[in-house]
N, C-alpha and C positions, 0 to 999 in steps of 0.2 A: 452505346449508346447511356446518356446522364438525363435527368431530369430536374433542374433549378426552380419551377412553376411550388408555391406552395399546397404542401404536400395537407391535404383534406385532413382534418380532426375531432372526434367526438365532441361532442358539447354537453350538455346537463344531462337529458336522455338518453338516454342509452340507446345509442346506433344511430342515435342522429347527429350528421354531419354540415359541419361546417371549416370555410376556411381560414381556419388561423392553428397556430402551432406554437402555441406559448405553453409552459408550464406551470402549475398552478404556483403563486405562492405562499401557499401555505404555510411555511416555517420560522420558524423563531433562531436570533443564537444557538439557546440554546440544545435545542432539534439538534441541528447543521453540527453544533459539538457533538452530542449523540452519537450522530450517525458516521461521523468522521475517529474517533476512539474506537467505537468497535472495528472501523475498517481494517486503523492502524493496529487495535489488537496487544497490548500490554504484555494479555497472555503467553500468548503463540510466538511475540517476541519473545520470552524470559525460556518458557517451555522447549522450545523448537529453536530456535539460535543463539539462543542466551545459556544452555545444555549442552550446545556443541563446543561453543567459544569455553567452556569451562572445560570441557575435557581435553580440546585440543593446545591451549593457554593454560593450563589451569589458575595458580591462584591472579596470574598478571588477563584477568576476565576483572578485576574491580577498575582499574588502569584504563585497561582499553572501552570498558563504556561508559569510564568519566570521556575519555576524548573522542567518543563519539557521541556525546549528551551536543559540543563543542560545533560538532556538524552538524547535529540535527537542527539547532540554531539559525545557522549561516543559513538550507534548506527552506528552515522556513519564511525567514526572511525575506527570500527571496522567491520567495512561491507569492507572501502576503502583496508584495508590494504589484505582484502579477495580478495577483486574479480580485485584489481592489479593482484597480481599472479595465477587470475583463474576467468578470465573476460568468460563464456561464454552463451549458449542460455539459457543452465537448470539452472543457477544461482547459490546459494548457493550452493546447493546439488551437486556440484562435485568438488567444493573448499573441504568441508567436506568429500565426500570419498576420494580423492588425498593422506589430513592428514588424517585425521582419520581412512582409513577405508571402501574398499565398503559397508558392512553391516550401520554401521552409512550413510552414503550417500546414501542407497538404504532408510532407515526410513525417512530421510531428504525429500528423491524425494515424496516416498509414500504422507507425511502428505499433499506437498503442492500443488502435484494432486490431493488429496480427494479435498481439500478447495480452491482449484482454482475452481469450477463451482458456489460453495456458495456466495464467495469475487463475482466474475463475476452479479449474479441474484438478490445479494442484494443492489450496485449501479444502477443496473439495478429498483429495484423495489422503492430505495432514489429520484431516478432519474423522477420515473411515479410519485410520490406523492407530488413533486414538482412539477415537469406542470399541475398535476389536479388542485392544486394549480390555476394553471394563467389561466388557461382554464378549465371548472367548470363541468362536467355534463357528461365529455368523461368516459368511464371504464379504472378503473384501470389496471387492466391483462392486455387491449388493447396496453392501451401507453407502460407499459412494453413491452412487443411484437414490436412494431413501433419504440423503443429507440432501444434492441437489434437486431433491423431486420438492423437499419441504421447505429448503429457501425460497427456492421459485414461488409459492403457493406465498411465503411469509411481503414478496420482493409486488409480487403482483397487489398486493392492498395498495390505498393512496399511501402517501408518503409521511400523511401525519402518524398514520398506521404502524406504518413501519415504524417510523423513530420511535413508536412508543412499547412494539414489541424490543427493538434493542436495545433500550434502557432499561428495560428492566434483566437484560440476562450482562449488559455493562455492569450493571449493581453488581451477578455475579461475582463478574470478573474480578471488579474493585476489588472486592471480598476476598478472592484468590488473595490478590498482592499486599494486600493488608498483613493475611496469614504468615507471607512468608518474611513481610518486615518485622513483623509480631517473638515469630519465632525467632528471629534474628538476633533483634533488640535482649530475649532470654537468656547471650548466652556471653562467654566474654569473647574481647575483642581483638582482634591482634593491630597494633599498627599499619596503619598503609605502608607509610614511608617504608618497610621491612616486606612488604610486595614487592612495591614498585621495586628495589634496591633489589632485589634476586626472585625473580618469580620462578615457578616452579611446575614443571609439572610431573604426567607417570608417563616413562620410554613408550613407545606404542606396543601394542601388542604382549607388555608386562602381566606377569600373573597376582595374586596375591600377597602382600607382601614386599613388593619392589618398592624399590626408593625413588623417591624424589630425584629427575636433575634440573639442570636448568631448563627454562624456554628458550626454541631458538630463536631466529633472527629472521625468519623466514613463515615459524607458525605461527610468531607476536602480527605478520607483517596481514596473513593472510586471512588472523583469525579479527586484527581491529577492524578490514575493509567490511566483515560480514555484518561486525558488532552496529558499523554504521549503515549498512544494507537494514539490519533486523533494530535501529532507534528513527529514522530520519520519518519522516510520516507530516502531515496537515492538510498536503495540499488537495488531496484526497478530498474536500471542502469543496473547491470549486464548481465540484462538476453539478452540483445540488444547488448551484448559485443561481439557476431561476425559478428554483422554492426556497430562495429566501428573503426577507422581505428589506427592503434597504440595504442589497447586498454591498451594491459601491463605498458604503459608511459601515457597514458591519464585516463585510470578509475577511483583511488583514485580521480582524481580530478576533475573529473563531479560529486562524490556522498556527496564528499564533498563542492562542491556547490550546488547543491540540499538542501541538506542538509539544508545551512546556508541559504540560502534563502528562503525555504521552511519554516520555522520554522518562519525564521521571519515575513513573510507577515501572519504568524497567529495570533504569538505571538504576534504581535502591538498592531492590532486587535484590540485583547480581549481588552489590557491591558485599548488603549483611551477610551473605550465603558465603563469596571467598572469603571475608574477612574473620568468623564466626564462626567455622565451618571445623568440628571437634574432630576428626579423624580425615584426614586432607586427602589421604589415599585413596580412602577407601570410596571417600565422596566421590573422586575422580572415577573412579573403577566399575561404577554402577554409569550404567545404559538412561538412566531418568536420575539423573542430580540431582534436584531440587526436589523430587518426590523422596526421594532417599533423605534428605536434609531434615523435609515435613515428616516423615519416621519417625526419626530421631528423635528429631525435639520430641513432636505432641502424640507419636502414637501411629503407629497402620492407620484407625478411622479414621482420621484428621485425614489424613495423605490421600485414603482414597476419596474421601468429601473434595480435596481439593483437585484431584485428577478429574471427579465427574465435574466442579468447576469448571478446569480448564476446557472439556469439553465441550460445553457451552459457550464457553469463548468465543470456540474454532468457531462453529457452527452460528455465533455473530457473527464471525468477522465475512464467512461465508455468505450468508444475509447479505450486508454491505457489502458488499463485489461486487454482488449481482448488479444493485441497484448502482453502484460507477457507473456500469460497463455497460448497462445498458441503456444509462442516461449520455454517454459519450457516442451507442450504438443510434438512440436518438440522436442529435446534432448531426453525425454523419449521411442518416437518412434525407431529412432536412435543410440542410446544403445542397444533396440533390449529386447524389456521388458517385452512384448507382442507379443503375435502373429506372424504370419510373415507377414501375412496378417493386420495386424492390425499398425505394424512398418512399415509399405510402405505406408499405407494413411498416417500417420502422419510425418515419416517422408523425406517423399517428400519438394520439393519446386521447386513454379512455375516459367516455363522460361518465362514467358512476363515479370514478378514485383518480381521475385525473393520474397517471397514473402510463410513461408508456410501455404499454400491457405486450406491445408486437415487438419494442427493440428487447424486452423482457426475454420473452419466447426464445427466439432467437441466440444472444449469448447462453443460454440456457443449452441450447441446442446445441452450437458451438463445442460446451466447455464440457457437453455428452462427450462429442466427438472427440473432444481433447485426449480423456479421461483414458479411452482406450490405446493412448500411447504411454512407452511408460515412464517413469517421474524424474529420469533423468533427461530423456530430450523433452519435457515439462522444461527442467531448469537449464536447458539450452534457453533454449527460446528467453528464458526471463532476465537471464543473469547481465547481459549487457546491453541491456536498453534502454538505460535508466541513464548510459554517461550519455547518447543522442539524446536523452527526452531534456533533460536537465542542463543539456550542454545549450540547448539552444536559447530551454527557457531566459536563463541565465543573461547571457546576449541578448533576448530582446529588452528584458529588465537594464541593460546599460545604454543601449538603446533607445527605449525608451524614454529611461528620465530626459535623456536629452534634446526629443522629439519631443515632449514636455504629449507625451502617448501614456503616461503614469507618474503618480501624483498627484494626481487633479488636484484642486482644495474639497473638504472633504471626502479623499481614497486616503489611503494608507500607505505613507509610505517610510522608507529605512534611513533613520540615522548613519550619520558618517559616509551618506553615498560615494563610490560606490564600490567599498571596501565589501559586502557581501557578496556580489553577484562574482566581483576580483577572486573573493572566497571559494566561492559557489564553483569557479573553475580550477579551479585549482584544483578542488574538492573531481571536477570529472577527470583528469587528470589521474591522480592518486588512485582511485577504480578503473582506470584505462590500465595503468599498470599491469597492479592487483589481477586484472580481469585477462590478461595476456601470459601474465605467470601461469593460469591455471588451464592447461591442457586438455581438461576433461569438461569443462560448462562457461568459464569468460571466454578463453578465445575464442573460439566456435560463436558463443552468442555476438562477438563485435563482429565477426564477419560476415556472419547471414545477417546482423545487424542492418551493418553496414552496406552489406547488399543492398537487400531492402530499404533504407532508402536511397540508393543509387536508384531504384527499380521506380519508387512512387516520386521520387523526382523527377524522372523520363517521362511517368505519364504527364504530370501536372503538365510539362513543358509541349508533349507532340499532341494530347487531351483537351483535358480542361480550360489551359489557357484558350485555345482557339477556340473554344466553344462560343457564340453570342451570346458577347457581356461580360465574357471570362469566367473565374470562379473563383469566388471569396465566399467562405466564412459569413454567417446569418447573426446580425450581432442589433435586438432592438428590446 
């Protein structure tokens, strides 16, 4: 049974209920930008995904991240147009539903809702791994649970307070990025043309003193897709749209700014390290190449301090990931997708903080259960979801402009339409091909997410559509 009636929501006095379903519009453009950049987490992309690409693609990492930056701009332009027209807590599924129909919107919602737990759990596990390197001897699971508990406490605060806390962590993260860039600038730089013409990498399993060999085409292709996954972002801002002041006018600008700042702070340090590493073979042999680079240039003390900054950045990203997922679940409850009791818990807003505390706690509980699964299983759920969701967003922008539902006066609109959504669909095809070529995570993820999309469409057709009045997302 589902229920689409207004959900009682806490008002100013704690415990006082009032039939309202609105989050508080208390965030400025700067506040949402801080939250979005924290969720994107340049340090995580550099030290996590960037390190992996550097080891598998060698000197080609610089060129791959430059291409990924172009993909990030395409991603942001598409999301900026949809987010400006539909800046709601549920993220892109509301705009997809408004343009392509409730069935398509519900498919997008189902995918995002299912992968939210694994995404939070994966970030918590990565955070624990990094902290464990700094504090050896402590249980990985204990650190994971402690990180989830601490970040949830911050996510339960009023959104402006949470934005202030994440903004301070983000300042530390940007300092880490600056240190990497300065270390690179202090070293002699090789020409970009040299490493693009003949990209080199260490052979797999090679020991000390091994010679560099040309990178294979397969390694370049898979590394490029990983670089794109690590660089794209900015769409997280839509989830805070109902807390942003004047969102139709400001949302597109926030997404574009977050994309450009995030992509630049990810790509530039990777390029600097790839171009200025004095001993590239030794760097590629290190399990933590960026830490090894800082240690060689500036000493172990600074490298240790940078590692601490990265751990704080991962903690910060976990806070905002929980906040973002909580707003998705809040929207799910407000839209009456589940039972009446579940909708009431998810769709309630705490009177004192204005935060969706019920949804926040549910998301954390879901993530705790997902933490019991191995990291590989979590990756299986995460790898292919973006192929389905981003393809729906690109189609929504294409048809939305034609139907006069996006790019209205005062909204953000992309230039050279329909170039961005068409390029976005090509990007989706490239991601799908890369996932199909990955038998460990990508291919099973595409199958699982495809089955989930089919089940969501069937559920909508046989149940939600037949409810009295049907089903559609809330847009107020």
